[in-house]
N, C-alpha and C positions, 0 to 999 in steps of 0.2 A: 573270562575277563570282560566282556561282553556283560556279562548277566550281573558281574561286579558295577560294570559302567551302570548300566540302567538300573541299577537298584539305587547309587550314589545319582543319578538324574531326577529318579523319582523321588528322595528323600532330598534335593534340592529344592524340584517343586513344591513341595509340602511345604519346607521352611519358606519358601519365600510368600506362599500364600499364608503361612502365619503370619509373617511378615506386615503384609498388608493388611491385613485382620487387627492385630494389632496397631500398625501406622494410623486406621480406618478408626480405630477406638479411640486413640489418642489424640485421633481431632477432634472426636465427639467429645473427648472431654476436657478438651479445650475452649470448644465451643459451651459447653456447658457451664463453664471455667469464668467466660465471657461475660455470660448469661446472670451465671450470678454474681460475679463483679458489680454490673448494672444491676441488676435489682439490691444489692449491698448498699451501692449508690443511693439510689432511690429512697430505701430507707432512714438512712441517713437523712437526706435531704427533708424526708418526712417528719423524722425525729427533729431535727433542728426549727422546724415550723412548729408542729406541739412544744417544744421547748417557749419558742418566743410567744406564742399564745399562753402558752401557762404565767411566764410574765408579763405578759398583757394583762390579762386577770388577775393576776396578784394585785399588779398598779393599781389597776378599778378598785380591786378588794379596799386597798390602804384611800384609796382618795373616797370612796361612799363611806368608809370609817371615821375620815374627815369629818365626810360632811354631816354624819348622823350628831357626832360631837358640837358638831358646830350649830347642830339645830337645836340639842339637848339646849345648848347656852342659852339660843336666842328663847327655848321656849321659856327656862327659866324667868326670863330678865318680863319678860311677854306677862309672867305671873304675878312677877315685881309691879310691873306696870298699875297689872290689872288692882292690885289692892289699893294701890295710892290713889285711881278712880277713883275706887269705893270709897275711899275716902275723904276724897273729894267733897262725890256726889253726896254724901251726910252731909258736910260743913254747906256744902248750896240750899239743901233741902233747907238745914238751920239757917242761914241767910235769907230763903222764898219763905217761911213762916213771918220773918221781919220784915222783911220789905212790904207783904202783904198787911199789916200793921199800920205800917209806914202809910200806906195807899189808901186804909179806910180813913186812919186822920186826914189824909188829902181831899176824901174826899168830901168831908163833913167843912173843909174849907176854900169850895169853888166861888164863896163871895169875890174876896179882893181880886177876882180875873177880871172884871172890868179897866180899871189901869193900865191893865195889862194887855187888852184889847185895845185901847187905843195906841199904845206905844207900835203896836203891831199894824197898826191902820198909819200910824206915822213912817213905820220903815215900809210898808207894802207902796205910799208915795213916791220915794227915796228909790226904792229899787223901783219906779216906773219912769224918773228921772234919769238912773242911769240906763235906761235898757233903750231909753230917747235915745243918749249920747251914744248907745254902742250903734244905732238905727243909721243916725248920722254917719261915724266913723264907717258903717258898711257899705251905706250910700259913693261915703268918697274912694273908697277901695275898689267902687265897681267900675265908678270916673278913671279910675287908675289901668285897671284889667283893660278897660277901651282903648287909655292910649296905649298901654303895650299890646294889644291884635292889632292897632295899628305902626306903632313901629313894625309888630312882624310881619303884615302886609308891604312894609316898604324893602324890609330886610330880605322878604320873600322874590321883591321881585330882583333888586340883585343881584338874586340869585339866580334867576332865571337869567335875566343876561350875562352872569358868569358863564352859566352853562350853554348860550348859545356861541359865546367867546370860545370856550373848550370845542364846542362843536367846531367851527372854524380851523382851528388851530391841529384837530385831528382829519379834516380834509385834507389840509396843506400838509401834514406829516402822512399822509396816503398819499398825495402826491406824488413827494419823494418819495415813498418805497417804492411805488411805480418805477420811477425815472431807476431808482436802485436795484429794481427788478428786470431791467431791461438790461442794463451793466451784468449783472448777474447772469440773466442768457447769453449777454454774446463769452462773456466767461463761460458758461456753461457749454459751450459751442467748441470752442479752444478746447477747453480740458477733455471735450468726447474724441476728439480732433486726435489728444495726445494718447487715450483712455481706449483707443478700440485694441489692442494688441493683451487686456484685462478681461475681457466679454466672456471668454470661452468659459472662466474659472468662476464666475457668477453664478455660474447656470447649476450645478450641482447644489451650490448654497443655494439657491434660490428655492428649487426644490425641498430641501430641509426646510428650509423657512417657511415654505408652504404649508409642510408637513406639520410642522410646530405653531403654525399660526392655527390648525387647520386644530389643532390637540388645546392648544389655548381657549381657540372660539367656543369647544364644547365646553371645557373647565367653565368658562363665564357661564357656558349655559344652563350649564351644574348650578353654579353659585346662584346665578336669578332664580332657577326655580328653586335653590332652598331658603333664598332673601322672601320670595314668593309664601313658599310652604309656611316660614316663619312671621309673615304677617300677617296669614290666616291665622294660624295659633294665637297669637294676640288677640284679633278679631272675633275669637271665640272663647276670650280667657275677657276679655272686655263685655262680651254677650250675659257669661256668666257671671262676673261680677253686676253687671245691672238686673239680673234676674234675682242673685239673692240680694239686693236692695232692694228691689221691689217686694219680697218674697218679708224683708225683716221691717218695710211698712207696712204689709199687710199686717203683723201680726203685730206690729204697734198699735196700728188702729183697733184693732182687735182688743186691744186688752185694755185701752184706751175706754174703749164703747164699754166692757164688760164694767170697768171701775163707776164709774159715769152710773150704768145701769145700779148697781151696789151704792151709790151714792144716790139717790134717787131714792131708791125705797128705803135707805135709811132716816132720808129727810120725812119720806112718809109717814112710816112708823111713829116718830120724834113728833109730827105735827099732830097723828089721831091721838098719841099717847099725853099730849099738851090740850086738846081738846077735850080729851074723859075728864082728865083734871080739874080744869077749866068747869065744867060741866059738874062736879064733883061739886066744884068748894060754891056755886049756886049764887056764887058775887059777880057774877056775868050782865053786864048792861046792856042795854042794846046796841050802843058805837062800837062796845066788844065783837057783839053779831053780827054788825053791817063791817067793823074788819076783816073775823073772820071767812064771812060770803065773799070779800073783797081778794080775801088770799086762795081764798079755794076756787073762785074763778081765774088766780092766775096764774097757781095749778093747773086748774088743768087746762089753762091758752099754752104753757110750757108743757105740759105732757104732749099736746096734739104739737106741739113743735118739735120737740124730741121725738115721737112718732115720725114725722115729715123728715127729718134729719138721717132717720136709719133707715127709710126705705131710703132718701138718696143715697145714703153709704154703702147700701149691699148695692144698688144697680150700680155704682160706681165699683164697687167689688170686683163681680160678673163682668164687665169691663175691662177691664183688669185680668178678671183671670183670661176673656176670654184672647186680647192683647199677650197675656204670657202663652197661653197655648200657639198662638199663631207663631210669638218668635221661637218658641222651641220648635215647632215644624219647621221652620226655616235652617234654623240650625241645623237642626237634622242633615234636611238637606246640601247644606254647606258642606256639614261634614264627611257627607257619603262623598259628595265628589273630591271633596281633600282626598280622600282612602283612594276615590280612582287616580287622580293624578297622581299619588304616591306611587300606585302599582306602577304607570305608564312611566313614572321618572325612573324605577329600580329598572324596568326595564329597558328603557333606553340610558341609564348607567351601565347595563351589561353590554349591551350594543357597543360602546362608550370605547369601555373597557377594553372587548376583544380586536377593535378596531387599531386602539392603539400598542397591544401587542403584538399584530401585524406591523404596522409600525417600527414599532422597536425592531422585531428584527427585521423587516427592511433595512432600515440604517445600518442592525450590524451588520449585516453584508456588507452593504454600501462602503461600512467603514475598511472592512476587510479589505474590498475589494480596491479599495483605495491606500491600504498600506502596503500593497504588492506592488501598488502601481511608483508609489514612491520610493522602494525597495530598488526599483528598476529604474525608474530615476536617478536614483544617487549613485547608481552604480557608471551611468552613462555618464552623469557629472563628474565621477573620477576621471573618468578617459577623457573626457575634453577639457578637464583641469589639465593633464599628465601634458596634451597636444598642445595646449598654450602654454606652457613654462618651457615646450621645445621650442618653442616661434621664439618665444621672448629670448631666450640663447640664439638663437641663428642670427636674428635682430640684432644682439650685443654684436656679433662677431663682424659683422658683413655693415663698413662706413658707405658703401655703394648705393645704399638706398637711403640714405640723410634727407635727401630731398622730398624724395617721394614721405618717409615717415612725416618731416613738418610737414608736407600739406595736411596729411591724414591727421593729424595732430591740431592742425587750426579750423580743419571742419568737424575734426572732434569737440575742440572747446566751444567752435559755435555753438553744436549741439548742444553740449553741457549747457551753456549760456542759456540757451532753450529751455533746456529743462527744469535748470535753474527757477528760471519766468516762471513756469509751470507750476515748477514745486512753490514759490513764491505767494502763487497767487492760493494753489490748494491753502498754503497754512493761512493767508487770509481767509479764504473760504472757509476754514477747521477753524478760527479763530472768531468769525462772525457767530458759526454753529457753536460755539462752546458759551459766545456771553448770549447766545439766543438762549443758552439751554440753562445759564445763571440767570437770566431775568423769568425764566418759566419759573426757577426755581425760587425763586426769590416775590413772583408773582404766587408760587403757591403757596412762600410761608405767609406773603400776606395773608391771602384767601383763612390761611387756617387763623392767622392771626383773628384776623376779623370776625369767626365763625366761633373764635374761643370769645372773642368779644362782647359777640352778641350770645350768646348762653348766659356772660357772666350778667350784660344788661337784663337777659330774660330775668335771671335768678332775682335779680333790686327788682324787676318792676313785680317780680311774684312777692318778692316782702315785700312791697311797699303796697301793692292789694292788701296783702293780709294785715299787714300795720291799719290799712284802713278800715280792714271791715274789724279790729279789734277796738281801733277808734270808735265804730260806728255803733259798738256793740256796748261799748265802755257809755257812747251819745245816751243808746235808747234806756240802757240803764240809771243813767242818772234822770233821762227822760218819766219814767215810771219812778223813782224816787220823787222828782218831782212833783206827780200827778199826786202820787200817796201823802206829800207835801200836802200840795192843797185840797186832798180830804182830809187830812187832818185837821187843816184849818178850815173845814167848813164844820167839822164836828164839833171841834171847839167853839165857832160861832154857835153852835146849836147850844153848847153846854153854858156859854155865855148868857143867853137868853135867857134858857133853866135859871142861871144865876141871877138875873136879874130878879126875877119871880121871886125867887129866895131871899133876895138882901133885903125886902120891904117887909116878909115874916119875921126874920131873923138878924135884925141887927146888932143883937146883943154879942158873937160871935166875933167882933170884928177883932177884939184885942190877940185873941187867943190865933190867931190865920194871919195878921202880922207875919208871924216867922214864915209859913208856910208862904206867904207871899213874896219873901227873902229870896226862896232858894227858889218857886219858879221864875223869880226876876233873871235868877243867874240861868237858869236852864234856857231862859229865851235869851239872855244874852250870845250862850254858847251856841244858840242854832241860829244867831244871826253871823254869829264868826262861823259855823260852819256853809250857811248860802254866801256870806263873801269868798269863805275858799273855793268851795262851787262856781261861783259866778269866775272868779280870777283863773280855775281849770277849764271852762269855755272858752273864755277868751286864750287863753294855752293852747288850745285844740284846734280851737278856728285859726290862728295863726298857721298850728302845724298842717293844718290842713291846707292855706293858704301856700306854706314853702310847700307840701309834696307834688300840688300842683304844676307850681314852678316848676318843682325838679321834673316833673313827667313832658310839661312841656319842651325843656334844654332835652330829655333824652327823648322826643319824640324830631326833633330837629338832627341830635344826632345821629338818629335811626336814618333818617332823609337823605344825612351827607352820606351813610354808608351805603346807603344804596347805591346812589350816585356813580363811588367808588368802585364798589362791585358791580356795577356795570362799565364803568370806564376798562378795570382790572380784565371783567369778562372778553370786551373787546382786542385784550394788548394779547390774552393768550389764543383767541382766536388767531388774530395776526401771526403770533407765533409758531402755532399749530401749524399752518399754511407754509411760513419757512423749514419748517419745519420735515413737512411732508415733501416740499422741492430737497434740502438737502437727502434724504431717505431716497429717492430714486436718485440723485448724484450716486450715492452708495453703492444703488443696486447696480447703476450704469457700472462703476469702476468693478464690483464684483465678476459682471459679463466680462468684459475685457480680461481679470486674472483667467476666468476661467478658459477664453481664446488662449491666452497667452500659456495657460498648461499645455491646452491639446497639440501646439506647436512645439512646445518641450519636446513630449511625447513621441511625437515624427522627428524630433533634427535627432532624440537618443535613437530611433531605430538607424537611422542615417548615419549615424557616427559606431554604429556594433556592425553595419554592412561593411565602413571603414574600417573597422581592426579586421575584418575578413581577409580583405582587400590590403591590410599592410602586412599581414603576417604571410600573405602570397609575396609580394613584392622581396620580401626580406630571403622567401625562398629563389625567388629568381635573383638577389644579387648576390646569393650563394656559387648560383649557375657560371654569373657574370663573370665572379672571383674566380671558378674553375677554367673557366675559358680564357680569363686575362693571362693567369696561371699556363696552361694550354702556349696562347698569343707570348708567351712572352721564351718559352722554350722553341717557338720557332725563328723567333728574332734571335736569339743564339746560332740558331744552326744556317738561319740567314748568313751573320756577321762570319760564321764560320765555310758557307758556301758566298761568294759578294759575287763573282760570276753572273749568274742568273737576276742579280738582284737590280738590273733596269727593266727586267721585260715584267717584275713581279711586283713594281711600287705602283705601275699603273691599276694592276688588282686592287691593292691595298686604298688605293686614291679612290676608287671607284664608291667599295666600302665605306671608307670613311665621310664621303660622302654624302651614302644613304644612311647613315647610323647619325650623321649631325644634322639631317632634316627630321629623319623621326626624334632626333633630342628639342627641335624646335616647336612640334606640333606638341611633345610633353609637354613640355615648359609656358606654350598657352594655355594648355589644361589646367596647370598648377595653379597659373598667375588666376586664371578664371576662377577654381577654386578658395586661392587665397582671397579674394574677394569676396568672397560667398561667405569662408569663415570672418571677415572683415563686419560683413554685413549683420552677420548670426553675433558677434561678441556688442555691435553697437546696439542691437535688438536685447539683447541679456541684459547689458546697464542700464537699459530703458526700466525696463521691467523689474530690474534691482529699485531701481530708483522710486516705482511705483509703488511698491510693493514695500518700500520702506515709509511711503508717503502713507499709503493704506492703514498700514502698523502702527503707527504714530496717532491715524483718526482713531484707530479701533481703541490704541489704548489711552487715548482722553475720551472718549463714547463711555467706557468702561468706569474711569477714573468719576467723571461727571454721576453715571450712577448710582454706583457704590455709597457717594455721599448724599445725593437723593433718599437712599435707600436706611442710612444712615441718618439724617435729619427725620423719616417715618418713622423709623425703630425706636430715636428718644421722643417723640411727641408722644405714638404711642403708649411708651414706656411713663412717659409722664400722665397721660389721662387715666391708666389703668392705677398708680399712686393716688389719684386723687377718686378713683368711685374707689380704692381701699380704704380711706380715709372714711370718704362718706360711707360704707360697708360697717368699720368700725364703731360711726357715732350709732347708726341705725343698732349695731348690736347695744349699743350701749343705751337705745333707748328702749330696747327690747327687753333689759335687765333691768330698766325704771319699771316697765310695767308688770314685770314675773313682781319686782318687790310691792308695788300697789297691789295687785292681787292675794300678797300677800297677808298686807296689812288688812285689807278686805273680809280674811279667812278668819283675822283675829277680831276683827269686827261681828261679823259672823255668831261667832261665840262670848263675845260681850254681851251680844242681842240677847242671844239664846238665856242669859244669866237674868238679865233686866227680864226679859219675860216670865222668868222661874218669880223674882221678886214680883212684876206687875202682876202675876196669879193671885201669890199670897196676897196684895190689896186689892184685890176684888174679894177674894173671900171675907178679908174684913170688912168693906165692903156691902157687902150681901149680907151680913150679920146686921148691918146698922140699918140696912133699908129695906126694912121689911115689908113696910108698909105701900112700895112701889113695885107688889113684885112685875104687874103686869108691863112697866117697862123696863125692868131688869130681866123679862127674860128672855126681853128679844137681843138687848146685848146681851147676855149668856149664851145663847144661841149664835150671834156674828160672832161672840169669840170662840168657841167649840170651833166653829167654822176654819176662825183664823191660827187656832192652834193646827187643826188638822193642815190647812194650806202651807202652816211654816212645817212640821211633820214631815208633808208628804217632800216640801221643798228641800230638808236636809236631808232626806232620802235619797230623792232623785240628786242631789247635789254628792254626799257617796258613791252614789250609783256614778257618774259623770266621772268621778275622781274616780272610781273602779276603773271607769270607762279609757281612761288618760291614762293611767297603769297601765292597763293592757296595752293600748297603744301605742305605748313609748317601750312594751317590751318586744310588740311586733313590730313597731320600729328597729331596733336593736335588733333584733333576728335579722330582720329585711338587709339593715347592712351590712351582716354578715355573711347572710346568701352572697348579697350584692360582692364584699370581697373574696368570697369563692372563689364564685363564677367569674371573678377578673381575675385571680391568680389562674385558674380552669383557660380563659383566654387568652391570658398568655403565655403559656404553655402550648400551647395550642399552635398558637405564632410562631413560636420557636420554632414546633417541629414542621411549622409549613415553613419556616424559613429554610430547614435543615432539607427538608424535602425539597424543597427549588434548587440549592445546590449541588442535591443528588443528581437532579434532572439535567442542572446544566455539565454535569461530570460524566454521567450518561451520554448527551449529546458528544462532547469529545470524543468519547470511546465509543464509537463507532461497533467494536466487533460485538459485546455484553451488552449495547442499549438496548435489544427489544423487551426481553425475558424483564432488568430491571424497571424498562421505560412501564411497562404492564404493572410490575409490585406497586411503586411508583404512585401511578396515576388511582392505584384501589387506592392506597392508604390518601392520596390526597381527597380522593372525593369522598372516602370516609372521616378526616378530618374536616374535612367542608361539614359536611353534615354535620358534625359535630359542632361545628361552628354555629351554623344556624339554629339547633339547639339551643345551642349556649347563646345565642343573643334572643330568642325566641323568649328565653327565662329570663334573661335578661328586661325586654320587654316588660315581660307579665310581671316585671317585680318593680317597676319601674311604677307601671300601672297602679301594684297594689300600695305603691310607697305615696302616691299620688292620694289614691283612695283613701289611703291611713291619716294624710296629710285635710284632706277636706270634711273626713271624718273629726278630725284635731279642734279646726277649724269650727266646726256646727258647733261641737261639745263646749269646746269655749264660748262661742254668742248663746248656746240655751244656758250654761254658766248666768253669762252675764245677766241675760234675761231673768233666769229667775231667781236672782240675788236680786233685782232694780224691783221685781215684783214681792219678793218677801217684805223688802226693806219700806215700799210704800205700802203694802198692806200692814207692817209694825205701823207706821207711820201715820195711818189712817184709828189703827185702834185705838193707837196712843190720842188722839185729836178725839177718837170719838170718848175715849174717859175721861179726858178734860171740857168733853161737850156736855156726858150725861153732869160730872162734876159740877159744871155752872148750872147745868137745869134745877137741879136739887138744890145750890143756893136759891135760884130766883122762885122757882116753887116754892120754901120758906118764906120767900120776900113777898110773894105772891098771895101767899097767903095772909100772912103780916096787913099786907097793905092792900091788898084784894083789889078791885079791876082800875086803879089808879096808872099805873104806870106798864099796861097791859100792851097799850099800842107801842111803847119806849123798845120793851123787850123785844115785838113783833120786828119793828124797825131795824134794833138791832140785830136779832137773826136775819135778817135779811140782808144788812151789810157783811157780814159775815160767812152768807153764804155766793153773798160777789165775791168776796175776796179769798174764798176759796177757789173760787171758781177760775178768779186770778192765777192763784196760783197751780190751780192745775195747768191754766193755760205756758206759764211761765216754764212747768216741767217738761211740758211739751215742747218748748220751742230747744229749751237747754237738752233733752235726749237728741232732738233732729240735728241740733248743731255738732254735739258730740258725735253724732251715725256720721256725717258729711267729712267731721276730723277724721274720723276713722280710717273711713275710703278714700281720702283725698294721700293719707298716710301708705295706703297701702298700694295704690298706682302710684304712688313713684316709686317704692320698691318691687313694683313690678318692672316700672319701669327703669330703674338702675340697674334690675338683673339684665331685662333684656341687652344695654347698653354694655355692658360688661364684655355678653356675650357673644356681640357684634365686635367691639374691640379684639377680644381672641381670635377670633377667624381671620380680622383684617391681620392680625399680628402674623398668625400661621400663612395668609398669603404672603406677607411680605416675604418672611425667613424662605417658604419656597420659589418667590423670585429671585436673592438675593442670592441662593445656595442653583440655581439653572444658571444665573451671571456667571457666579463662579467658574461651574463646570464648561460653561462654551469659553469664558477668558482661556482655561488651561488648554481646554483646547486647541485656541489658534496659539498660544504661544508650542504645544507640539510642531504641532502645522508648521511655523518660522522657524524652531532648529532644524527638520527636515529637509526642511528648501535650503538649509545653508549647509546642511552636509552636505546633500546632493550637488550642490554649483562646488561646493569643495574637490567631490568626485571627479565630475566635466573637469577641473582646470587640471587635474593631478592629471586626467588622460592624454589633453591635450599638450601636455608637457614631454608624455611619454610618445606621442607623435610626433613631434619636433626634434625632440634627438633621433628618432628613428630615420628621418629626412636627413637629418644633417649625416645620418653614416653612410647613407645612399648617395649627398652627393660629396661626399669625402669618397666615395668609392668611384666616382665619376671622373674627379680630376685624376687621380689615380690613371684611371682607362686614361682620359688626352695626355696626360703626360706619356705613359706609355707610347703611345701614337706619336708623338713629336718625337720621339726619340728612335723612331723607326725610320721617322720622315728625316731626319740627321742622317742615320745609318742610311737609308737610300741613296743620299745626297752623296754621299762622301765614297759609296761604293760606285768604280765604273766596269768593272769586269762583269760583263755576263755571265749570268749563274746558267746550267741547264737543268738544272732539279727543282730549282722553285718552282716553273711551271706546274711540274707533276705535283707537288706540295701545295702548292695553292687549291690547285683542279680538287687535291684531296681531300682540303681541309675547307674551301670555298662554301659546300654546300649546305657542311654544318655549321658553321660560323653563321652564314644567311638563315639558317632553322632556328638557332637561337637567337636571333636579333630578331627575327618576325615574331617567336613565342614573347621574348619580353614586348618588343611595340604591340603588340593584342596585350598582358595584362595591364599595359600604361594608359592603354584605351580603357578597358575596364575600369579602369580604376579613378578617373579622370570624374565620373558624376559622383563620388562622395569624397574623395581625395583634398585636403584643405592645409596646408602649412609648408613652408618656404619655398612656395614655389617664385616670388619674384626676387629673391636672389639668387636661385638657380637661373631663371631667366637671362640675368645681366651679365652672368657668368658664362653663359653657355653663348651671351653675342659675339661677348668679347673673342672666347674661342673660335666663333666662324668669323671673324675678323680679321684672326690672326689668319688661318684656314686658310682663304680664298687668295689670298697672292701668292701662295703658296705651290694650292692649283695653276692659277694661269702662269704662274715661272715653270712649271713644268710643261 
């Protein structure tokens, strides 16, 4: 049997081991199953992400196909437009030939221009008369402006007087406010006397508020440092933009210098060719040689001047380079300083985060302690409530204490009236505070409205300045046109003089040229009409200028008035801030009183707890007294049976009764003292409740006002954001228009290339026709070849830039995808961090398995933080790449624009050179025919054309500079708007955080108030219970007194002495005295903390004593 039992036990052990192995394997399989499920979930999420990406890419492909179709349609439309333009160009060429024939006819008929000249002289006189009238009108308007300035000075004096009156009124108001403050100080002193009981409560909240203030200060410091960083970045951006502008100016000046050198070379070559042709013609006279010498001397002087200007320009360029290098060094130093400050700020931020975490832990521990204290306080309050209920029931049953109750009620009513007066004063203070806060809100709203008005006025001023600049530009253009007309008139006068000479020779052509004279007269009428229109426009512009000046003066007045209003508002705000600070101090004092009251409540809770224990002891004593009463009743029955010895036993009973009455008197006095203490405690409790309600209402009002302020600020910020969004949409539209212009310029490039091919064909034809002038055409062909090379290079560079632009777009898309991936990973890591923090909190609560899990989670958190840091570094790197790519794109766009401008200018110069070559050929033919008669006139015309070309170059430079300035202004506006949008977002986030904090504080206050109310209910219930216990004790006492009276009656009725009673009393008296001594000692120990039902007991006991003393005297 033993062997079989051992075998079975061994088999059982083996089976248990196998079961454990299978159980472990099952657990491992379950873990692997869970892991596989997690992998499945992750794979499903990845699959969903891939599907989303696929859908997005498909949508992008559809969009690209639609754009491709649209571009093909645009290309077809452009090809149709090009064909139409070619047809129009052919028509224009035909019209050009016809116009040239007409011009040749008109050149033959310059004789009839003398009459026109006389008419023009008359018109000139009329114009001078008009100018005199205009000058007189201007003088009158100047007098009017002087009168207006005088009126302005008068109004300013009136304004100064009004400001003095305002200052006086403000002084009077300040005196009134001083008196008001005195009254408020008196009221605050009375409030301080009434709010001494609520100071202790405010101490803990003051510490919490200090901690919150420190956290807020740290946050403000961080915000200030962030703002400083943003300002530094803004300054760096401005310096970069300034550097870019300087670079662009240098490049423009270089290009202009190169163009001037090229034009100079072309002119020298043309002059040399002309000289060779004149020498070959052999018809040069001495006058022509002198003119040529003068021209060569002028050219040499111009060359010297150009060299001097080039040297000066190089010197200025060197100075600019030096200043540029200095600015770069300063910017590098500033960037290094900013980096250092950034590192220090990050360190301080880490320290502040650590301090905030420690403070949060302390706050949590304080909250836990507070919850425990609140629980204890609630329990004590329940006990107090029960005892109070009992007291109220005893007071309703006893009618003897009505007089005392009436007196106490009168006193309570007086105290309530005083409390009501205090509450009314507090209400007035709270109303004044709310009114002050409303005034603050109103003033803040007014300030914001004034700032908005200022911004709108600034925008209007900017618009007016822009309009003024445009008007100035138009005036300059009109002045230029006027100068051109004057030059044209001078040329006409010279031509008139030449025509006078021809009139003497050719009088036969008068009849043929009358028609031409009529046509010219019509043209003169048209020119007169144009001049009159120009004069009217000038008058309108002057009127508009005067209106703008008046508007500017009005705006200045408005700005001055707003500044004065702003100063007054700032003074009011300072006053309101001082009142707000006083109210805050008052609130702090109330909170301190509340803290003191809480401490007193805790002490009283402890006292009530001791009283409860003593009440239990009293119950036990009452049970013992009931037992003794039953024993006494039995003894009385025995006394009734043994009436002989009654006379002897009455003496002992009366002695014991007398002792018991004395002890009852002492206990009643102690109970009365306890009742007085309880009444004072209830009064203090009622006062504290009233104060708590007042503080609660004040806090609720303050929170409501703060909520209203936050809502108003949020609305204003939303309005501002909407306005900025509209401005951004407008800017996006402008960018779209710029892109359309860019596309049009590309189409123009294609048209120019076609025209260039046609020009090459025409050039080949011209080379065939002009074999005689190979020396001149050789240089021209070289220049054309250089221009063609430059064009090809420009086209190649444009293609390369387009390729770069596409590559940059691809890089940008790739970087954006990387940014999206990094943001997703960052979100995942943040979710992992949150999960890890939750696990940490769970681990802290579960202290048994905290150590191992904590180490594991800390390792995981460090890994996640490392990953976060890596991702942040990657994000920073991607942002830097994005910025670099954006800068490269901007540089590429600028290079494109510069090269396009250069290409257009080169083509314009080529076309002008071709025209000049053609004109020179025609003039050479005419020179061969006419000889050296008109050589001087040709030289003069060439010089005039040189001057016109110089003027055109200067005009183009001015236009370029204006375009650059406008572009820079637009860029600055865009940057400013972006920065303002960022600032507004930050302000909105800060407002949201403050709003959430205020809501959390409101919820905490509500919870605390609910806890206090529950604790008060518990204390009332406890007081009622104590009252019931006291009533039961008093009823037991009454029964004992009744029994004693019955015993006395029996002792009086019995006259027979009983011998057995002394022995019984001798046997019973020690026990009774011992029990009575114990009961009295227990009552003495109870007097320190007992507090209910004493006054009623004293009244009844006094009555009983009065009843017992005559009986004792009778005996």
